[in-house]
N, C-alpha and C positions, 0 to 999 in steps of 0.2 A: 181511793183504794190503791194499795201497792201490789206489785207483781214480783214474783221471784224469778230469777234466771241464774244459770250457771256463771255466765260471763256477760258483763256489760262493757261495751267498747264506746268510748267517747271520741268521735271524729271519724269521718269517712274518707280520709286521704289515703295515700299508699300504705302507711303503717297500720291504720285502723282497719281498712278494708281487707288487708292481707292477713292480719292475725285473726280477724273474725272468720274469714273463709277457712283458714287452716283448723281452727278450733271447731267449727261446725262440721268439718270432715271427720272429726273425732267423736261426733255424736253428742256434743254438748249443746245445751240451749244457749244460743248467743244472740244478744240484742245489740244493735249498732245504732247510735244516735248521731246524726249529722245535722249541723245547724243550717246548712245551705241545701240547695238542690243541684244535682248534677245534670248536665255538665256545667262547671263553673271555672272561671279563670284562676290560674295559679302560676307563679313563677317557679323556675327550677326545672328547665326542660331537658337537661342533658343527663343521660344515664351512663353507668359504668359497665364495662364488659362482665365483671363478676356479679352484676345484678341479674344477668340473664338466666343463670341456673335457678335463682329464686323465682323468676317469672315462669320458668318451665315447671318448677315444683307447684306453682299455683295453677298451672294449666292455661295460662293466658299468653304464652310466648308468641304463638301464631297471630293472635289478635294485635299484639304490640308491633309485630313485624309489619302488619298491614297499615298501621297508622304512623309508623315511625320512619325516619331516615337513618340509614346506617352511618355510624361514626367510627372511622378506622383509626383516628389519631387525635391528639391534642396538640395545638400549635401555640407557641409563645412568640410574640412579635415585640421587638424592642426598638423604640425610637432612640434609645441611648447607644445601641450597638449597630443600628442599620441592618439588622439581620433577623431572620426567623428560624426558629428551631422546632422541628417536628418530632413528636414522640409517638411512634406507631405501636399500637397495642399488640400487634403480631410479633413484636420484638421483645416482649416481656420474658421473664424467666420461664413462665409456662406459656407457651405459644398457642395453646388450644382455644383461647378466647380472643380472637383478633378484632372484634368490633363490639360496639354497643349501639344505642339508638338515641337520636334526638327526637323528642316527642312534644306535641302540644299537650300541656298538662291537663287541660279540660278533657281531652279525649282519653289520655292515659289513666287519669284518676277515675273516669267514668267506667272504663274497662274493668278496673279492679273492683269498683263498687258493685257493678252488675254481677261480677263473678262471685262476690260474697253472697248476694241475694240468691244466685243460682244454686249455691251450695247449701242453702237452708238457713242463712242468717236472717233474723227478723230485723229488717232495716226500717229506720224512721228518718226520712228527710224532712227538712224544715223544722227540726226538733232540737232546740237549744237546751243543753244541760245548764241548770241555774244554781244548784246547790248540792252539797254533799254532807251527809251526817256521819260522823266518825265516833267510835267508842275506843278511846285511846288511839292506837295506830291501826285500827281496823275499820274499814268502810262498812257502814250499816245500811244506808240507803242513799239513793241519788234521785234528785228531782229534775224534771225537764218540762219545758213548755213548748207546745207545737205552734205553728204559724197562725192558728186560729185562737190561741190563748188557752187551750185546754192543757191541764197539768197531768203529767205522768210521773209515777214514782216506782222505782225498781229497787229491789233488795237482792243485789248480786252476791254470789259466793266469791266472785273475784271481779275486780274493776281494772280495766286497762285504759289508761289515759293516753290517747293518740290524738289529742286536740291540736297538735301542731303549735304554731306560734301564739295561739290563744292561751297556751300553758294553763289550762283550767285548774288542775290540782296544785301545781306549783304556786300559782297566785293565791289560792285559798289557804294553802298551808304556810304561806310566807317563806318559801324556800327558794324562790327564783332570785338570782343575783346577776347583775351586770358582770360580764366577763372581764376580770381584772387584768387579763393579759392581752386582750385584743379589743378593738373598737372599729366598727365600720358602719357605713350607711350606704344606701343605693338609690339610683334613679334609673328607670328603664322604660322601654316601649318596644313595639313591633313595627317593622318596616317591610314594604314590598319593593322589589326592584333593586335590592342591595347586590353588590358584586359577590358572587359565590366562587368557590374553588371548582376546578374541573375534575371529571372522572371520579375515582374512588375518594378523592379528597373533598368532595362536595359537602359531606356531612361533618367535616372536622369542626370542633369547637376552636375558636381563636381567642387567645388572651393577649391583651395589649396593655403594657405598663404606661402610665403617664404620671405627671408630677404629683397628683393628688390621690393616686390609687391605681386601679386597673379597670379595663373594659372587658366585657365578654361580647362575642358575636357567635350566636348559635343558629345555624340554618335549620329550618323546619321543612317538612314535606310541602311541596308546592313552591310558592315564591315568597315565603315568609321568613324573616330574619329577626330573631330576638336580640336586642342590643341593650346593654346596661353598663353603667359605671358604678363600681363599688369604691367608695371614697372614704377618707377619714372624715368623721362627723363635722370637724371644724369647717370643711369645705362646703358641705351641704347647708350648714348654718349661715354661710355667707350669702346665700341666695337673696337677691333683692328684686328679681324679675319673676314673671309668671313661670311656673314649673316647666312648661314646654320650651320657652325661650332659654331657660337656664340649661336644659338638657342639650339643646343645640349648641349653646356656648361651650358646654363641657366637651362635647364631641369635637369642637374646633380645636381643643387643646391637644388632641391626638391626631395628627395629620393622616396616619395610616388608617384609622377608623373613618375619618371624614372622607377619605378618598373612596373607600368601599361603599359609602352612602351617597356619593355625588349624584347619582341618578335615581335615588330611592325616595319614597314618600312614606311619611309616618301614617300608620293605619290604625293606631290604637291610642287611647289616652296615655299620657306619660304619668308614671307613678313614682313617687319618692317616699322612702322610708327613713326614719331616724336610726339611731344606733340600734342594731339588732343582734349583737353578739351577747349571748347569755348562757348561763348554766344553772341548774338547780343543785342545791346542796345534797340532795339524795334522790334516788330514782325508784325507791320501793318502800312498801310498808308490809304489814302482816298479810294483807290480801289485796294489794294493789301494786301496779307497775306503771311507770312512765316510760314511753318508748318514742323514738324519733325526736322531732322538734319539740315535743311536749316536755322533754328533759333538757335538751340543749340545742343551741344553734350556733354554728361557727361560720366564718366567711366561706362563701360558696365557690372559691376560686378553683377547686378541684372537683366540683360537681358531686360532692359526697352526700348531699342531703337525702336524696331518694334511696341511695345505697344503704345508708344508716337505717332508714325507715324499713326497708325490705329485710335487711339482716335482723333488725330488732323484732320484726314480725315473725320471721321463721324461727329464730332462737326463742323468742318470747312464747310462741305457741307451744313449743316443747316444754318450756318451763311451767306454763300455766296448766297444761294437760297433766304433767307429773304431779303438780300440787293438788289438783282436784282429785286425782286418783289416790295419792298418798299424802294427805295433809301434814303429816309429821315431817316430811322432807322439805317443807316450804323454805325454811331459812337457808338450807344448803343450796337448793336450786336457784333461789333468788340471788344469792351471793355469787354463784357461778355465772349467772346471766349478767350481773352488774360488772364483774371482772372483764368479761368479753366486750361488753358495750364500751366501757371506759378505755379499754386497750385501743379500740378503733379510733375513738375520739382523740386520744393522746397522740397516736401515731400521725394522724393527719394534721393535728394542731401544730406540731413542731414545725412543719413545713409552711403551713398557712401563716403563722405568726411572723415568718421571716421572708415571705415571698416577694415583698417589695424592697428588700434590702439590696444594696449594690452587689454584695457577695453572692446572694442567691440568684440574682439576675445573671451574673457572669456564669455561674455553674449551669444554669438552665440553657443559656444561649450557646455555651460551648461545652456540651456534655462529654464526659469521658467514660468509656465502657471498660476501663482497666478493672480487673477483678469483677467484671459484670455489674459494675455499679449502675450504669445507665439502665440495664435490664431491671435492676431492683427498683429504680425510681419509676420506670414504666409500670412495673407490677403494682406499685403504690397507686399510680394514676388510674390503673385498671380496677382498683378496689380489692386487690388480693391480700387481705389482711387476716382472714379467719381460717386459713388452711395451713397445711404444712409446707407451703412453698418457702424456700430458704431466703426470705426477703430481709430478715432482721439484720444479718451480718452485712448485707450490701448497704442498707440504710445507715448502719452504724459507721461504715467507712465514709459514706457521703457526708455525714454529720462531722466527722473528724476533719475532712477536707474543708468543709465550710468554716469550722472554727479556726483552722490554720490560716485560711484566706482572710478572715476578719483580723486575725492577729498581725498579719503582714501588711494590712492596709488600715492602720489604726485611725487615721483622720476621718476617712469616709465611714468607717464602721462606727466610730463614736458619734459622728454627726447623725447617722441613721438611727442609732439607739436613742439619742437625745430627742430627736424628732418623734420617734415612736412613743416615747414616754409622754411627751407633751400632747400628742394626739389622743392617746388613751385617756388622759386626764381631762380633755376638752369636752 
């Protein structure tokens, strides 16, 4: 037998739990199906300052404060320059959001999931969505199976796919595509005893370039450090040793990271992923919407994943609520949502696609605040993309300087472009 509901949400990560909670607040009957049980491990532990207003809107900011470590800056360390550059969020164009949090995602996601249940969402853990029935471009019903093998069928008025990298709808609709402009793979683990910064800098995320990509070091509350290498896929494909040994061999390629881990010990399994940059050809239908990683995933160098998820949830909740109340406005509301979502992705992507080039490394290590350009870049790093902050003109000037710099260094710029094209094709 099938059940009806106003909204069915697939996935209980930050996007799914948040949009479910917000729609339940608006008195809709919301069902949330999550394939796992919380708390469960997930990567992507670094939040952005402009995510905090979303967490406050959800009513969980105090809880996140208790489990998180404050992050006041993002650091970029270069073995090529022998120098570190620190971008402090309090120096952005809008200086009222000077910090974010580093969080264990198992705890953070659990906070958001419990919040959804607390607000009246009908939550189903251990419930994997298996199929969807469509009539044209409209979802008719969705089937799921719980951990005991029992089948559930829902007929939602609206479906939100927040299934993350499982990309449920995109896979079934055949609309998921490898990102043709970027390619990356990752290997990561957690350490205890890693060297941490002192004082207010303890929570800073550190980014390190090396010959095959870049490293992250994200300090978490207590004595835990998340460490990962995001590499061109050709490098990960070259692995001929067990994944843990390969990870330590990769760390040895960046002496700055290796030094901070000299007295540390690995306390988690090492995980490796293949090429994980993708985008779907569309993000909406007559009565469905793809949000967060269910639509697209780009390189995590600027910690944008959770921010996109939370913005998508807050903006998406307003969109879905408006459609349920005024069905005739669906196309207009969905188009407005899509325009905003793609704007954020496009803005971040320009920087992400170029972050390992010599010109970008130079500009980040030697930032210039003439015309408040550095403040604009910090605003981008803080996630300030969806307000009226005058960020666009500052980023446009930064791009102009970048292009001029590549023009006046043609040999290195061409070599970087050629390598990038080869790596994307690999």
